[in-house]
C-alpha positions in Angstrom: -30.8 -52.9 -61.5 -34.1 -53.2 -59.4 -36.1 -56.9 -60.2 -39.0 -57.7 -58.5 -40.8 -61.0 -58.9 -44.6 -60.9 -58.2 -47.1 -63.2 -57.3 -49.4 -65.1 -55.6 -47.9 -67.5 -52.5 -47.0 -70.9 -54.3 -46.4 -69.7 -57.4 -42.6 -70.3 -57.7 -41.2 -66.9 -56.4 -38.6 -68.6 -54.2 -37.8 -70.9 -56.4 -37.1 -68.1 -59.0 -35.3 -66.0 -56.8 -33.1 -68.7 -55.3 -32.0 -69.7 -59.2 -31.2 -66.2 -59.8 -29.1 -65.8 -56.9 -27.0 -69.1 -57.4 -26.8 -68.2 -61.4 -25.3 -64.5 -60.1 -22.2 -66.6 -58.7 -21.5 -67.8 -62.4 -20.6 -64.0 -62.4 -17.6 -64.2 -60.3 -17.1 -60.6 -60.3 -18.3 -59.9 -55.9 -20.1 -60.6 -53.0 -23.8 -61.7 -52.6 -26.6 -61.6 -49.6 -29.7 -63.5 -50.1 -32.2 -62.0 -47.3 -35.2 -63.7 -45.8 -37.5 -64.0 -42.8 -36.4 -67.2 -41.5 -33.7 -69.9 -42.2 -35.9 -72.2 -44.5 -33.7 -71.4 -47.9 -30.3 -71.5 -46.6 -29.2 -75.1 -47.8 -30.7 -74.2 -51.3 -27.9 -71.4 -51.7 -23.8 -72.4 -52.8 -21.9 -72.1 -49.9 -20.6 -68.5 -51.4 -23.7 -66.7 -50.9 -24.0 -64.7 -48.0 -27.7 -66.0 -46.1 -29.0 -63.5 -43.6 -32.0 -64.1 -41.7 -33.9 -61.3 -40.8 -35.3 -62.3 -37.7 -32.0 -62.2 -36.2 -32.2 -58.7 -36.7 -34.6 -56.5 -34.8 -34.3 -53.2 -37.3 -34.6 -55.5 -40.3 -37.6 -57.4 -39.4 -41.3 -56.2 -39.6 -40.0 -52.9 -40.1 -41.2 -49.9 -42.3 -39.8 -49.0 -45.7 -37.3 -46.6 -44.3 -35.9 -48.8 -41.6 -35.3 -51.7 -44.5 -33.3 -49.5 -46.4 -30.8 -48.3 -43.6 -30.2 -51.9 -43.2 -29.7 -52.1 -47.2 -27.2 -49.2 -46.7 -25.9 -50.8 -43.7 -24.7 -54.0 -45.9 -23.7 -51.7 -48.8 -21.3 -49.6 -46.9 -19.7 -53.0 -45.0 -19.0 -54.3 -48.2 -18.1 -52.7 -51.2 -17.9 -55.4 -53.4 -21.6 -56.6 -53.1 -22.8 -57.1 -56.5 -26.5 -58.7 -55.7 -28.8 -58.6 -52.7 -31.8 -60.8 -53.1 -34.8 -60.3 -50.5 -37.5 -63.0 -50.3 -40.8 -62.4 -48.6 -40.8 -58.9 -48.9 -44.0 -58.4 -47.3 -42.9 -60.0 -44.4 -40.1 -58.1 -43.9 -41.6 -54.9 -44.6 -44.5 -53.7 -43.0 -45.2 -50.7 -44.7 -48.1 -50.7 -47.0 -47.0 -51.2 -50.7 -49.2 -48.1 -52.2 -47.7 -45.5 -50.0 -45.1 -42.4 -50.4 -43.3 -44.2 -47.9 -42.7 -47.4 -50.5 -42.4 -45.2 -53.6 -39.4 -43.2 -51.8 -37.9 -46.7 -50.8 -37.7 -48.0 -54.4 -36.6 -44.7 -55.6 -33.7 -45.0 -53.1 -33.3 -48.0 -53.9 -33.0 -47.3 -57.7 -30.0 -44.7 -56.8 -28.2 -47.3 -54.6 -28.1 -49.9 -57.2 -26.7 -47.1 -59.7 -24.3 -45.6 -57.5 -22.7 -49.1 -55.7 -23.5 -51.5 -59.5 -25.0 -53.8 -57.0 -28.4 -55.3 -57.9 -31.5 -55.7 -55.9 -34.1 -59.0 -56.4 -36.9 -58.8 -55.0 -40.1 -61.0 -54.2 -43.3 -59.6 -53.5 -46.2 -62.1 -52.4 -49.8 -61.3 -53.5 -51.9 -60.3 -56.9 -49.8 -58.3 -59.4 -53.3 -55.5 -60.1 -52.7 -55.2 -55.9 -48.9 -53.7 -56.8 -48.9 -50.1 -57.5 -47.6 -49.1 -61.3 -43.6 -47.8 -59.5 -43.1 -51.5 -58.0 -44.8 -53.0 -61.2 -42.4 -51.2 -63.6 -39.3 -53.3 -62.4 -41.4 -57.1 -62.5 -40.4 -59.3 -64.0 
């Protein structure tokens, strides 16, 4: 399953993402990863959640959608027990414009990964909802 949290800056997207991520621990059936563009929210997460500051990995910070997909695939291939990968500040991490075929393919591949690996993805995207293409908006929460 893919969920996308849309909204303008300051609308509470990160708070919702943190809550969803922390609440996933209650299921206690696998690993959880939270990816952000810096360490700002590291201490807002339960200690059992793997926090990843993407700025420490050149291939996952300010990269294309295809490169970021490879980063996510690497995480899934190294840990078969992942149940959730949460991504904050998606547009700061991925420089590919939302209205491109590359981004359409990213979400198509993400849906396939989610189904094959039974891992949910929750992504926050900042900006006006009307600027987000329909192929992303279908995942909006």
